[in-house]
NUMIBA-187385 format. One record per residue (C-alpha): residue number from 1; residue in one letter; x, y, z. Coordinates in nm, 2 decimals, padded with zeros to 4 digits. Example, Ala and Ser with C-alpha at 12.3 -4.5 7.8 and 13.67 -1.06 7.14 Angstrom:
BEGIN
nr; rest; u; v; w
1; a; 01.23; -00.45; 00.78
2; s; 01.37; -00.11; 00.71
//
This chain:
BEGIN
nr; rest; u; v; w
1; m; 03.34; -00.44; 01.12
2; g; 03.43; -00.40; 00.76
3; l; 03.12; -00.66; 00.68
4; m; 02.89; -00.49; 00.87
5; v; 02.97; -00.15; 00.70
6; s; 02.92; -00.31; 00.36
7; i; 02.60; -00.46; 00.49
8; v; 02.46; -00.12; 00.59
9; l; 02.58; 00.03; 00.22
10; v; 02.40; -00.26; 00.04
11; a; 02.08; -00.19; 00.27
12; l; 02.07; 00.17; 00.16
13; n; 02.00; 00.06; -00.18
14; l; 01.68; -00.12; -00.08
15; r; 01.43; 00.16; -00.09
16; p; 01.52; 00.45; -00.31
17; s; 01.38; 00.27; -00.62
18; m; 01.03; 00.31; -00.45
19; a; 01.06; 00.61; -00.19
20; a; 01.17; 00.85; -00.47
21; v; 00.84; 00.79; -00.67
22; g; 00.60; 00.96; -00.44
23; p; 00.73; 01.30; -00.41
24; l; 00.76; 01.31; -00.80
25; l; 00.43; 01.15; -00.86
26; a; 00.26; 01.48; -00.96
27; a; 00.54; 01.57; -01.21
28; i; 00.56; 01.21; -01.35
29; r; 00.16; 01.23; -01.40
30; l; 00.20; 01.54; -01.62
31; e; 00.41; 01.33; -01.88
32; v; 00.30; 00.99; -01.82
33; p; -00.07; 00.91; -01.81
34; l; -00.12; 00.76; -01.46
35; g; -00.43; 00.73; -01.24
36; f; -00.40; 00.67; -00.87
37; g; -00.47; 00.32; -00.92
38; m; -00.21; 00.27; -01.19
39; a; 00.04; 00.48; -01.00
40; s; 00.00; 00.24; -00.71
41; l; 00.14; -00.04; -00.94
42; l; 00.49; 00.14; -00.91
43; t; 00.50; 00.03; -00.54
44; m; 00.26; -00.29; -00.56
45; l; 00.44; -00.48; -00.83
46; p; 00.79; -00.45; -00.70
47; i; 00.66; -00.55; -00.34
48; m; 00.49; -00.84; -00.50
49; a; 00.80; -00.92; -00.68
50; m; 00.97; -00.90; -00.37
51; g; 00.73; -01.16; -00.21
52; l; 00.75; -01.41; -00.52
53; a; 01.13; -01.39; -00.53
54; m; 01.18; -01.46; -00.15
55; f; 01.04; -01.82; -00.22
56; f; 01.29; -01.86; -00.48
57; g; 01.60; -01.66; -00.36
58; i; 01.74; -01.94; -00.11
59; g; 01.75; -02.18; -00.41
60; i; 01.94; -01.92; -00.62
61; a; 02.18; -01.88; -00.34
62; r; 02.25; -02.23; -00.30
63; y; 02.37; -02.20; -00.66
64; l; 02.56; -01.91; -00.68
65; g; 02.64; -01.84; -00.31
66; t; 02.55; -01.54; -00.07
67; h; 02.82; -01.31; -00.19
68; r; 02.80; -01.34; -00.55
69; s; 02.39; -01.34; -00.54
70; i; 02.38; -01.02; -00.35
71; l; 02.63; -00.85; -00.57
72; l; 02.42; -00.97; -00.91
73; s; 02.11; -00.84; -00.71
74; l; 02.28; -00.48; -00.66
75; v; 02.37; -00.49; -01.02
76; l; 02.01; -00.55; -01.10
77; i; 01.89; -00.27; -00.86
78; g; 02.14; -00.02; -01.03
79; l; 02.07; -00.10; -01.40
80; a; 01.67; -00.07; -01.33
81; t; 01.73; 00.24; -01.15
82; l; 01.97; 00.40; -01.41
83; a; 01.72; 00.28; -01.70
84; r; 01.48; 00.54; -01.59
85; l; 01.65; 00.81; -01.75
86; v; 01.52; 00.70; -02.08
87; l; 01.18; 00.57; -01.99
88; d; 00.88; 00.73; -02.16
89; s; 00.59; 00.51; -02.07
90; a; 00.41; 00.38; -01.76
91; v; 00.47; 00.02; -01.88
92; e; 00.83; 00.08; -01.89
93; l; 00.84; 00.26; -01.55
94; i; 00.67; -00.01; -01.40
95; f; 00.89; -00.28; -01.55
96; s; 01.19; -00.10; -01.42
97; a; 01.02; -00.10; -01.06
98; v; 00.97; -00.48; -01.08
99; l; 01.33; -00.54; -01.18
100; a; 01.47; -00.35; -00.89
101; g; 01.21; -00.53; -00.66
102; l; 01.35; -00.86; -00.77
103; g; 01.71; -00.75; -00.68
104; i; 01.56; -00.62; -00.35
105; a; 01.40; -00.94; -00.27
106; l; 01.69; -01.17; -00.32
107; i; 01.90; -00.94; -00.08
108; q; 01.62; -00.94; 00.19
109; a; 01.58; -01.32; 00.16
110; l; 01.97; -01.36; 00.25
111; m; 02.06; -01.09; 00.49
112; p; 01.89; -01.19; 00.78
113; a; 02.04; -01.53; 00.79
114; l; 02.39; -01.38; 00.72
115; i; 02.37; -01.15; 01.00
116; k; 02.25; -01.42; 01.23
117; s; 02.57; -01.65; 01.13
118; r; 02.82; -01.37; 01.13
119; f; 02.70; -01.16; 01.43
120; k; 02.56; -01.43; 01.68
121; a; 02.66; -01.22; 01.98
122; n; 02.47; -00.90; 01.88
123; v; 02.19; -01.00; 01.63
124; s; 01.94; -00.76; 01.74
125; l; 02.18; -00.46; 01.73
126; c; 02.31; -00.57; 01.39
127; m; 01.94; -00.63; 01.27
128; g; 01.86; -00.28; 01.39
129; l; 02.14; -00.13; 01.18
130; y; 02.06; -00.32; 00.90
131; v; 01.67; -00.23; 00.90
132; t; 01.79; 00.14; 00.97
133; a; 01.99; 00.15; 00.69
134; i; 01.69; 00.02; 00.48
135; m; 01.48; 00.33; 00.61
136; g; 01.77; 00.55; 00.58
137; g; 01.78; 00.49; 00.20
138; a; 01.42; 00.57; 00.20
139; a; 01.48; 00.88; 00.38
140; l; 01.75; 01.00; 00.14
141; a; 01.53; 00.91; -00.19
142; a; 01.24; 01.10; -00.04
143; s; 01.42; 01.42; 00.08
144; f; 01.67; 01.46; -00.21
145; s; 01.48; 01.31; -00.53
146; p; 01.27; 01.65; -00.53
147; l; 01.60; 01.85; -00.50
148; v; 01.77; 01.65; -00.80
149; m; 01.45; 01.71; -01.01
150; s; 01.45; 02.09; -00.92
151; s; 01.83; 02.13; -01.02
152; s; 01.81; 01.93; -01.33
153; g; 01.46; 02.00; -01.46
154; s; 01.37; 01.63; -01.50
155; w; 01.19; 01.39; -01.28
156; r; 01.35; 01.11; -01.47
157; a; 01.71; 01.22; -01.32
158; g; 01.53; 01.25; -00.98
159; l; 01.46; 00.88; -01.02
160; a; 01.78; 00.76; -01.19
161; v; 02.04; 00.94; -00.96
162; w; 02.01; 00.65; -00.70
163; s; 02.19; 00.42; -00.94
164; l; 02.50; 00.59; -00.81
165; l; 02.46; 00.47; -00.46
166; a; 02.40; 00.13; -00.61
167; l; 02.73; 00.14; -00.79
168; l; 02.91; 00.24; -00.47
169; a; 02.77; -00.05; -00.30
170; v; 02.86; -00.29; -00.57
171; r; 03.22; -00.17; -00.52
172; v; 03.23; -00.19; -00.17
173; w; 03.03; -00.54; -00.15
174; f; 03.28; -00.68; -00.41
175; a; 03.56; -00.64; -00.19
176; q; 03.39; -00.85; 00.08
177; r; 03.45; -01.14; -00.16
178; r; 03.73; -01.31; 00.05
179; v; 03.55; -01.27; 00.36
180; l; 03.25; -01.45; 00.24
181; q; 03.41; -01.68; -00.01
182; v; 03.35; -02.01; 00.21
183; d; 02.98; -01.92; 00.26
184; t; 02.70; -02.09; 00.10
185; s; 02.36; -02.00; 00.13
186; n; 02.24; -02.00; 00.49
187; a; 01.91; -02.16; 00.37
188; a; 01.69; -02.39; 00.57
189; g; 01.67; -02.75; 00.52
190; p; 01.33; -02.86; 00.34
191; r; 01.15; -02.52; 00.26
192; q; 00.81; -02.70; 00.21
193; a; 00.81; -02.76; 00.57
194; f; 00.72; -02.40; 00.66
195; f; 00.41; -02.40; 00.45
196; h; 00.26; -02.67; 00.68
197; i; 00.33; -02.50; 01.00
198; p; 00.04; -02.27; 01.14
199; r; 00.28; -02.06; 01.35
200; a; 00.50; -01.98; 01.04
201; w; 00.21; -01.87; 00.87
202; m; 00.09; -01.63; 01.16
203; l; 00.44; -01.48; 01.16
204; g; 00.41; -01.42; 00.79
205; v; 00.08; -01.25; 00.81
206; f; 00.19; -01.05; 01.11
207; f; 00.48; -00.93; 00.91
208; g; 00.26; -00.86; 00.62
209; l; 00.00; -00.65; 00.79
210; g; 00.26; -00.43; 00.96
211; t; 00.45; -00.39; 00.63
212; a; 00.12; -00.31; 00.44
213; s; 00.12; 00.01; 00.66
214; y; 00.48; 00.08; 00.55
215; t; 00.42; 00.03; 00.20
216; c; 00.10; 00.25; 00.19
217; v; 00.24; 00.53; 00.37
218; l; 00.56; 00.51; 00.15
219; a; 00.35; 00.54; -00.19
220; w; 00.06; 00.79; -00.05
221; l; 00.18; 01.02; 00.22
222; a; 00.34; 01.26; -00.01
223; p; 00.06; 01.26; -00.27
224; y; -00.17; 01.31; 00.02
225; y; -00.01; 01.62; 00.14
226; l; 00.03; 01.73; -00.23
227; e; -00.34; 01.71; -00.24
228; n; -00.33; 01.92; 00.07
229; g; -00.16; 02.23; -00.10
230; w; 00.20; 02.12; -00.02
231; s; 00.48; 02.19; -00.25
232; e; 00.65; 01.87; -00.40
233; q; 00.96; 01.98; -00.20
234; d; 00.78; 02.00; 00.13
235; a; 00.60; 01.67; 00.06
236; g; 00.93; 01.51; 00.00
237; l; 01.08; 01.66; 00.32
238; l; 00.78; 01.53; 00.51
239; l; 00.83; 01.17; 00.39
240; g; 01.19; 01.21; 00.48
241; f; 01.11; 01.32; 00.81
242; l; 00.89; 01.01; 00.83
243; t; 01.18; 00.79; 00.73
244; l; 01.41; 00.97; 00.97
245; m; 01.18; 00.87; 01.25
246; e; 01.16; 00.53; 01.12
247; v; 01.55; 00.52; 01.13
248; v; 01.54; 00.65; 01.49
249; s; 01.30; 00.37; 01.60
250; g; 01.46; 00.13; 01.41
251; l; 01.78; 00.18; 01.57
252; l; 01.67; 00.23; 01.92
253; v; 01.37; -00.01; 01.98
254; p; 01.55; -00.35; 01.92
255; a; 01.83; -00.24; 02.16
256; l; 01.61; -00.14; 02.42
257; a; 01.37; -00.45; 02.35
258; n; 01.66; -00.68; 02.37
259; r; 01.67; -00.66; 02.72
260; s; 01.37; -00.87; 02.75
261; r; 01.28; -01.23; 02.60
262; d; 00.92; -01.11; 02.57
263; k; 00.88; -00.85; 02.28
264; r; 00.49; -00.82; 02.31
265; v; 00.49; -00.52; 02.51
266; a; 00.72; -00.31; 02.29
267; l; 00.52; -00.45; 01.97
268; a; 00.19; -00.32; 02.16
269; v; 00.33; 00.02; 02.21
270; l; 00.45; 00.05; 01.86
271; l; 00.14; -00.04; 01.71
272; v; -00.06; 00.22; 01.94
273; l; 00.18; 00.48; 01.83
274; m; 00.05; 00.39; 01.44
275; m; -00.30; 00.40; 01.53
276; i; -00.27; 00.74; 01.70
277; g; -00.07; 00.86; 01.38
278; f; -00.33; 00.71; 01.12
279; a; -00.61; 00.88; 01.32
280; g; -00.42; 01.20; 01.32
281; l; -00.40; 01.21; 00.94
282; i; -00.77; 01.17; 00.92
283; l; -00.88; 01.43; 01.16
284; l; -00.61; 01.71; 01.17
285; p; -00.36; 01.65; 00.89
286; q; -00.29; 02.01; 00.83
287; r; -00.25; 02.14; 01.20
288; l; -00.03; 01.86; 01.34
289; g; 00.11; 01.71; 01.05
290; l; 00.46; 01.66; 01.18
291; l; 00.33; 01.50; 01.51
292; w; 00.13; 01.24; 01.34
293; t; 00.41; 01.18; 01.07
294; c; 00.65; 01.14; 01.36
295; l; 00.43; 00.91; 01.55
296; l; 00.37; 00.68; 01.23
297; g; 00.75; 00.70; 01.16
298; l; 00.82; 00.56; 01.53
299; g; 00.58; 00.30; 01.51
300; i; 00.66; 00.18; 01.16
301; g; 01.03; 00.21; 01.20
302; g; 01.03; -00.03; 01.52
303; l; 00.77; -00.27; 01.41
304; f; 00.97; -00.37; 01.09
305; p; 01.30; -00.49; 01.28
306; m; 01.10; -00.63; 01.57
307; s; 00.89; -00.83; 01.35
308; l; 01.20; -01.00; 01.20
309; i; 01.35; -01.03; 01.54
310; v; 01.08; -01.21; 01.69
311; s; 01.05; -01.45; 01.40
312; m; 01.45; -01.51; 01.43
313; d; 01.37; -01.59; 01.80
314; h; 01.21; -01.91; 01.71
315; a; 01.50; -02.07; 01.53
316; d; 01.87; -02.07; 01.71
317; d; 02.04; -02.20; 01.40
318; p; 02.10; -01.95; 01.13
319; r; 02.00; -02.17; 00.84
320; q; 01.66; -02.21; 01.02
321; a; 01.62; -01.85; 01.07
322; g; 01.72; -01.77; 00.71
323; g; 01.45; -02.02; 00.57
324; l; 01.20; -01.88; 00.84
325; t; 01.27; -01.52; 00.76
326; a; 01.25; -01.59; 00.37
327; f; 00.93; -01.74; 00.42
328; l; 00.77; -01.50; 00.64
329; q; 00.88; -01.21; 00.42
330; g; 00.75; -01.40; 00.11
331; v; 00.41; -01.43; 00.26
332; g; 00.42; -01.09; 00.41
333; y; 00.51; -00.89; 00.11
334; l; 00.26; -01.06; -00.10
335; i; 00.01; -00.94; 00.15
336; a; 00.16; -00.60; 00.18
337; s; 00.18; -00.55; -00.18
338; l; -00.19; -00.51; -00.22
339; s; -00.20; -00.21; 00.02
340; p; -00.09; 00.05; -00.21
341; l; -00.34; -00.10; -00.48
342; f; -00.62; -00.07; -00.26
343; a; -00.55; 00.28; -00.13
344; g; -00.53; 00.41; -00.49
345; i; -00.87; 00.24; -00.57
346; i; -01.02; 00.41; -00.27
347; r; -00.88; 00.74; -00.36
348; d; -01.02; 00.70; -00.70
349; l; -01.35; 00.60; -00.58
350; t; -01.40; 00.84; -00.30
351; g; -01.17; 01.15; -00.40
352; s; -00.98; 01.11; -00.05
353; f; -00.72; 00.89; 00.10
354; a; -00.92; 00.90; 00.43
355; g; -01.08; 00.56; 00.39
356; a; -00.72; 00.42; 00.31
357; w; -00.59; 00.55; 00.65
358; c; -00.91; 00.41; 00.85
359; s; -00.83; 00.08; 00.66
360; l; -00.47; 00.07; 00.79
361; m; -00.60; 00.15; 01.15
362; a; -00.83; -00.18; 01.11
363; l; -00.50; -00.38; 01.04
364; v; -00.31; -00.24; 01.32
365; a; -00.61; -00.33; 01.55
366; i; -00.59; -00.68; 01.40
367; m; -00.22; -00.69; 01.52
368; l; -00.27; -00.59; 01.84
369; l; -00.50; -00.90; 01.90
370; m; -00.21; -01.11; 01.73
371; v; 00.05; -00.98; 01.94
372; v; -00.10; -01.17; 02.25
373; r; 00.00; -01.50; 02.07
374; l; 00.37; -01.40; 02.03
375; d; 00.47; -01.60; 02.32
376; p; 00.87; -01.61; 02.35
377; d; 00.83; -01.95; 02.52
378; a; 00.67; -02.12; 02.20
379; m; 00.96; -02.18; 01.97
380; l; 00.94; -02.32; 01.63
381; s; 01.17; -02.57; 01.48
382; t; 01.21; -02.72; 01.12
383; c; 01.55; -02.83; 01.10
384; a; 01.65; -03.14; 01.03
385; a; 01.48; -03.32; 01.29
386; p; 01.49; -03.68; 01.44
387; a; 01.29; -03.98; 01.30
388; s; 01.01; -03.90; 01.56
389; n; 00.98; -03.54; 01.44
390; r; 00.99; -03.66; 01.09
391; s; 00.71; -03.89; 01.13
392; l; 00.50; -03.60; 01.31
393; l; 00.55; -03.41; 00.97
394; a; 00.45; -03.69; 00.79
395; s; 00.13; -03.75; 00.96
396; g; 00.04; -03.39; 00.93
397; r; 00.09; -03.31; 01.28
398; h; 00.31; -03.00; 01.23
399; d; 00.18; -02.82; 01.52
400; c; 00.37; -03.06; 01.75
401; i; 00.71; -02.94; 01.61
402; l; 00.73; -02.63; 01.87
403; m; 00.98; -02.65; 02.11
404; l; 01.05; -02.47; 02.43
405; s; 01.40; -02.35; 02.55
406; c; 01.55; -02.68; 02.55
407; p; 01.88; -02.80; 02.71
408; r; 01.93; -03.06; 02.43
409; g; 02.02; -02.76; 02.19
410; p; 01.86; -02.65; 01.86
411; d; 02.00; -02.93; 01.66
412; r; 01.80; -03.19; 01.86
413; p; 01.44; -03.05; 01.89
414; v; 01.20; -03.21; 02.13
415; a; 00.86; -03.27; 01.99
416; v; 00.61; -03.13; 02.24
417; p; 00.23; -03.17; 02.16
418; a; 00.04; -02.81; 02.13
419; r; -00.20; -02.94; 02.39
420; c; 00.10; -02.95; 02.64
421; l; 00.24; -02.62; 02.59
422; n; -00.01; -02.44; 02.80
423; a; 00.07; -02.67; 03.09
424; q; 00.44; -02.60; 03.06
425; q; 00.45; -02.22; 03.02
//
């Protein structure tokens, strides 16, 4: 129980450094020269750093161990956030965001495997709590950063105050050193194996397209409503309401979907909610703003944990799950990092965010087509395979390292040619 509480507190620190920026962007731009394209870098570069760091995070954890890696990441997030008290230029502000992104990436690379290894009987529930806490941190930052700015008279204080949350997490996580002292990294075996498996790439692209919607909304929903005449406080509260709906969905959807092995219906419902929400932002942003925000929050909030859960369903072994989730998050965050940038460029060119929302609707439509392929009976395995499977990898036949639910266990995967899957399903 104590470990799960610590995980939740750590997760609360994974979004405030980004979520606090949007509601304060108008005030920041009064002192720091930032166009919308440049401002998008405050979200884009941390997300890109998260994607790149995912590929190196497991290697770092092999050397330092899971506990110390997460502890150092929290320290990095705290220092990067605290430094914003004294920053004066756009470059310094962006650099602090990148440093925080590196710390966030290392934690997100390690935490799913840690949860899978420590809470095997309740993986979906615990992943739901973890992701809910991530979104809860975004809600806190979006809602209270404008209040801190109003009371202190400084947007820098509104950004830097979240270093206190990181300090608290450092203290609580440090206390878990005895619980996790025997842990080494839950890394998978050969990382390079994932690069050669088409299904792993499909999972990464699916995660990336979904996260692209999240990062774009996180960066631009509040500025969008600021342009529609809302105050900074109201726009921040709206973003907080969005993340509150994400929290609700992130907590409930995984628990409900856990009743079925096939998660495709739940994923399709979440994507339809997002499609309606984006359409509403374009057509009736003022009249029914809360409704569209609610639908987006429910869709995005449920999609994030479900994407990770569906991916972890492809590997029974925690080390495999850790390697696979790190890979798909690396691919996914690199894709998602471009979303705020393109939206900012569209805004600069057209004078409106409507084109950005239309682009996200197109991405959601692509994801609906991809959902059909997320068959729970097709299981991916890249663990230490027997010689027959290693020879398949060496020969380039990576699509054959797929396994069905197999009585021989995850440590002895059965090589099933992809052409035979349809006959067996």
